[in-house]
C-alpha positions in Angstrom: 26.1 103.7 143.5 25.2 101.7 140.4 21.9 99.8 140.3 21.4 97.0 137.7 18.0 96.0 136.7 16.7 93.0 134.8 15.4 95.3 132.2 18.8 96.6 131.4 20.2 93.0 131.3 17.5 91.9 129.0 18.3 94.8 126.7 22.0 93.9 126.6 21.2 90.2 125.9 19.0 91.2 123.0 21.8 93.4 121.6 24.3 90.6 121.9 22.1 87.7 120.4 23.0 86.8 116.8 20.6 87.7 114.1 18.9 84.7 112.4 18.7 86.6 109.2 22.4 87.1 109.0 23.2 83.3 109.3 20.7 82.1 106.7 22.9 82.8 103.6 25.7 80.8 105.2 23.5 77.8 105.8 22.1 78.0 102.3 25.5 78.0 100.8 26.5 75.1 103.0 23.4 73.1 101.9 24.1 73.9 98.2 27.7 72.8 98.6 26.6 69.6 100.2 24.1 69.0 97.4 26.7 69.6 94.8 29.0 67.1 96.5 26.3 64.5 96.6 25.5 65.1 92.8 29.2 64.8 92.0 29.4 61.6 93.9 26.4 60.1 92.1 28.0 61.1 88.7 31.3 59.5 89.7 29.6 56.4 90.8 27.5 56.2 87.6 30.6 56.7 85.5 32.4 53.9 87.4 29.5 51.6 86.8 29.4 52.4 83.1 33.1 52.0 82.8 32.8 48.6 84.5 30.1 47.5 82.1 32.1 48.6 79.1 35.1 46.9 80.5 33.1 43.7 81.0 31.8 43.9 77.5 35.3 44.4 76.1 36.6 41.5 78.1 33.8 39.2 77.0 34.3 40.2 73.4 38.0 39.6 73.7 37.4 36.2 75.1 34.9 35.3 72.3 37.3 36.5 69.7 40.1 34.5 71.2 37.9 31.3 71.4 36.7 31.8 67.8 40.2 32.2 66.5 41.4 29.2 68.5 38.4 27.0 67.3 38.8 28.0 63.7 42.5 27.1 63.7 42.0 23.9 65.7 42.8 20.7 63.8 40.0 19.1 65.8 37.4 20.8 63.4 39.3 20.1 60.2 37.0 18.5 57.6 37.6 14.8 57.6 34.6 12.7 56.3 32.0 13.6 53.7 29.1 11.1 53.8 26.7 11.2 50.9 23.3 9.5 50.7 20.7 9.3 47.9 22.9 9.2 44.8 21.8 7.0 41.9 22.9 8.8 38.8 25.3 11.2 40.4 28.7 9.9 41.4 29.3 10.3 45.1 33.1 10.5 44.6 32.6 13.5 42.3 30.3 15.3 44.7 32.8 14.7 47.5 35.6 16.2 45.4 33.4 19.2 44.6 32.9 19.7 48.4 36.6 19.5 49.2 37.5 21.8 46.3 35.0 24.5 47.3 35.1 24.7 51.1 37.7 25.8 53.7 39.4 23.1 55.7 37.6 24.0 59.0 34.1 22.6 59.2 32.8 25.6 61.1 33.9 28.0 58.4 31.8 26.3 55.7 28.9 28.4 54.3 26.3 25.7 53.9 23.9 27.7 51.8 26.6 28.6 49.3 27.8 25.0 49.1 24.2 23.9 48.6 23.7 26.3 45.6 27.0 25.0 44.1 26.0 21.4 44.3 22.5 22.0 43.0 24.0 23.3 39.8 24.6 19.6 38.9 22.0 18.5 36.3 20.8 15.4 38.2 20.5 17.1 41.6 17.2 18.6 42.4 17.9 19.3 46.1 20.6 18.6 48.6 20.5 19.0 52.4 23.8 19.5 54.1 24.4 19.0 57.8 27.5 19.4 60.0 28.4 16.6 62.3 30.9 17.8 64.8 33.7 17.7 65.2 34.8 16.9 61.6 32.1 15.5 59.3 29.6 16.7 56.7 26.5 14.7 55.7 24.8 15.2 52.3 21.3 14.0 51.6 20.7 14.1 47.8 17.3 14.2 46.1 17.9 13.5 42.4 15.7 14.4 39.5 13.5 11.7 37.9 13.3 11.2 34.1 9.7 11.6 33.0 9.8 13.3 29.6 11.4 12.3 26.3 12.5 15.2 24.1 13.4 15.1 20.4 16.4 17.3 19.7 17.8 17.5 16.2 16.8 13.8 15.6 18.2 12.6 18.9 16.1 11.6 21.9 16.9 13.2 25.2 15.4 12.7 28.7 14.2 15.4 31.1 12.3 15.7 34.3 8.9 17.4 34.9 10.5 20.8 34.9 12.1 20.3 31.5 15.6 20.0 33.0 17.7 18.2 30.4 19.4 15.1 32.0 21.0 12.9 29.4 20.6 11.2 26.1 17.9 8.5 26.1 19.3 5.1 26.8 18.0 1.6 27.8 19.6 1.9 31.2 16.9 4.4 32.2 14.2 1.9 31.6 11.1 2.2 29.4 9.5 5.6 29.6 5.9 5.0 28.4 5.3 8.6 27.5 4.8 10.6 24.2 7.8 12.2 22.6 7.8 16.0 22.9 8.8 18.0 19.8 9.2 21.7 19.2 11.6 22.6 21.9 13.9 25.7 21.7 17.5 24.8 20.9 19.2 22.4 18.6 21.7 21.0 21.2 21.9 20.8 25.0 23.8 24.0 25.3 21.4 26.1 23.3 18.4 24.3 25.0 19.7 25.4 28.4 20.1 29.0 27.2 16.3 29.0 26.8 15.6 26.9 29.9 12.8 29.1 31.2 11.0 29.0 27.9 11.5 25.3 27.5 10.4 24.6 31.1 7.1 26.5 30.5 6.4 24.5 27.3 7.1 21.1 28.9 4.9 21.9 31.9 2.1 23.1 29.6 2.2 19.8 27.6 2.4 17.7 30.8 -0.7 19.4 32.2 -2.5 18.7 28.9 -1.6 15.0 29.2 -2.7 14.9 32.9 -6.0 16.4 31.9 -6.6 13.9 29.1 -5.5 11.0 31.3 -8.0 12.0 34.0 -10.7 10.9 31.5 -9.2 7.4 31.2 -5.7 6.0 31.8 -5.8 4.6 28.3 -6.3 8.0 26.6 -2.7 9.2 27.1 -1.4 5.8 25.8 -3.0 6.6 22.5 -0.8 9.6 22.0 2.6 9.1 20.4 3.9 12.6 19.9 3.2 16.1 21.2 4.3 19.3 19.4 5.0 22.0 21.9 6.3 24.6 19.5 3.1 26.8 19.9 1.9 27.3 23.4 -1.4 28.6 22.0 -2.0 25.4 20.0 -0.7 22.1 21.3 -0.6 19.4 18.6 -0.6 15.7 19.0 -0.3 12.6 16.9 -1.9 9.3 17.8 -0.3 5.9 17.8 -2.6 4.6 15.0 -2.8 7.7 12.8 -0.6 10.0 10.9 -2.9 13.0 11.3 -1.7 16.1 13.2 -4.4 17.0 15.7 -4.8 20.6 16.8 -6.0 20.8 20.5 -5.7 24.6 21.0 -4.8 25.8 24.5 -7.7 24.5 26.7 -10.5 22.0 27.3 -8.2 19.2 26.1 -10.1 16.2 27.5 -13.5 17.2 26.0 -11.9 17.8 22.6 -9.9 14.6 22.7 -12.9 12.6 23.7 -15.0 14.2 20.9 -12.5 13.0 18.4 -12.5 9.4 19.6 -16.3 9.3 19.6 -16.6 10.9 16.1 -18.2 8.6 13.6 -16.8 10.6 10.7 -13.2 10.2 12.0 -13.7 6.5 12.4 -15.1 6.3 8.9 -12.1 8.1 7.4 -9.7 5.8 9.4 -11.5 2.6 8.2 -11.3 3.8 4.6 -7.5 4.3 5.1 -7.8 7.9 4.0 -4.8 10.1 4.7 -5.9 12.8 7.1 -3.1 15.5 7.3 -4.9 17.7 9.9 -7.7 17.3 12.4 -8.7 20.7 13.9 -10.4 20.5 17.3 -10.1 24.1 18.3 -13.7 25.0 17.6 -16.5 24.2 20.0 -18.7 21.3 19.0 -17.0 21.0 15.6 -14.3 18.8 14.1 -12.6 20.0 10.9 -10.7 17.7 8.7 -8.2 19.3 6.4 -6.2 18.0 3.4 -8.1 14.7 2.9 -7.8 13.6 -0.8 -10.8 15.1 -2.6 -12.6 15.2 0.8 -13.1 18.2 3.0 -15.8 18.5 5.7 -16.8 18.9 9.2 -18.6 16.8 11.8 -20.9 18.2 14.5 -20.7 16.4 17.8 
């Protein structure tokens, strides 16, 4: 006779129950596999997104390129009209021809800055502003140089602007320029003058500043000057309308020196006696030196 007890049944159940420690590695491996699958999925999704972006960029670039090529080849944007404003001495027809000879047919392909530099090489053009007017026009606003200086070049009178840019031979059509004649430039003809443009520009500007300073004392002062010698930047020399004397002004304090000469009793005395005064030297403070007077040499303190 076999007797079963709860104790024995419990012992059998404990023997048959699976061990938790044995199943743990399997669950860990499953979790790792699931994690790897999720990571792989994210990577695939990220790659797809990047691929989509790259594809979109390539598609957009292709569309832009296509449109650019189409527009650049379109007859609609072919240069038709060139409208020019502000010309007085420059011939508009000549400028228009320069534009058409130096730019592509399509208005959108024109490099405006390069065209501007080419046009500003013209002697009369100081500045030009260029604008596109779609679909097929260019507009040029020209600012020309203004004659303000008369230069003596190998016995010929030439006109230039405030920067010493040589413009043309002096002619009545330019009106009366009530300014002194500048002598002592570098160059015997326009070509050689332009080779030393920087040097000549500096000399002209220096002489103009001298005239402006003297004129600040009285508008009539500059009208008394007939010639200015700019050959020596350290010693500007002038000649007056009513005198043949060459007057040395040095390089500074022009107004005070010029005024001292006009107020000099000795200078007025020599003039009244019709004495020939080759040189009047004003370069020394509070002193006027007269050189080369016939049998007379002296100084006057002022």
